[in-house]
C-alpha positions as CSV (number, residue, x, y, z in Angstrom):
1,X,49.2,55.2,-178.3
2,X,47.4,53.2,-181.3
3,X,46.8,49.6,-181.4
4,X,48.8,48.2,-184.4
5,X,47.1,44.9,-184.5
6,X,44.0,44.1,-186.6
7,X,40.4,44.4,-185.4
8,X,39.9,40.9,-186.1
9,X,43.1,39.9,-184.0
10,X,41.7,41.8,-181.2
11,X,38.2,40.5,-181.6
12,X,39.3,37.0,-181.5
13,X,41.7,37.4,-178.4
14,X,38.7,38.9,-176.6
15,X,36.5,36.1,-177.4
16,X,39.1,33.9,-176.0
17,X,39.7,35.6,-173.3
18,X,35.9,35.8,-172.1
19,X,35.5,32.4,-172.5
20,X,38.8,31.6,-170.3
21,X,37.3,33.9,-167.7
22,X,33.9,32.4,-167.6
23,X,35.4,28.8,-167.0
24,X,37.8,29.7,-164.3
25,X,34.7,31.7,-162.7
26,X,32.9,28.7,-162.8
27,X,35.8,26.6,-161.8
28,X,35.5,28.7,-158.8
29,X,32.2,29.1,-158.1
30,X,30.5,25.9,-158.7
31,X,33.3,23.6,-158.0
32,X,34.2,25.8,-154.9
33,X,38.0,25.5,-156.3
34,X,39.2,28.3,-153.7
35,X,39.0,26.2,-150.8
36,X,40.6,22.9,-151.9
37,X,41.5,21.2,-148.7
38,X,44.4,18.7,-149.2
39,X,47.5,17.3,-147.3
40,X,50.0,17.5,-149.8
41,X,50.3,17.9,-153.4
42,X,49.2,14.7,-154.9
43,X,45.6,14.9,-153.1
44,X,45.8,18.7,-153.9
45,X,46.2,17.8,-158.0
46,X,44.0,15.0,-158.1
47,X,41.0,17.2,-156.5
48,X,41.8,19.6,-159.1
49,X,42.1,17.3,-162.2
50,X,38.5,15.5,-161.0
51,X,37.0,18.9,-160.7
52,X,38.1,20.1,-164.3
53,X,37.1,16.4,-165.8
54,X,33.4,16.8,-164.0
55,X,33.2,20.5,-165.7
56,X,34.8,19.1,-169.0
57,X,32.0,16.3,-168.9
58,X,29.4,18.9,-168.2
59,X,29.9,20.8,-171.7
60,X,30.2,17.3,-173.6
61,X,26.9,16.6,-172.2
62,X,25.3,20.3,-172.8
63,X,26.8,19.5,-176.6
64,X,24.8,16.3,-176.6
65,X,21.6,17.4,-175.7
66,X,22.0,20.5,-177.7
67,X,22.3,23.0,-175.0
68,X,24.9,26.0,-174.5
69,X,27.9,24.5,-173.4
70,X,29.0,26.5,-170.4
71,X,25.0,26.7,-169.0
72,X,25.0,24.3,-166.3
73,X,21.7,25.8,-164.3
74,X,18.8,25.2,-166.3
75,X,16.0,27.6,-165.4
76,X,12.4,26.0,-165.3
């Protein structure tokens, strides 16, 4: 079945998907979002929001330091 979408549209969608999957992977691996132990919904939401905020602050600091946005581990 031929794809009716424009190539630029597909490229933009793929770029956005790659970014979203990278961020989800980082939240899962580095911030351990798979095993959030909370007794109720309030604490679960609070922990998830703190982890998302920590990720956002990391991206912001990388921008300030002129590093790549999603590279949190520096080598060397």
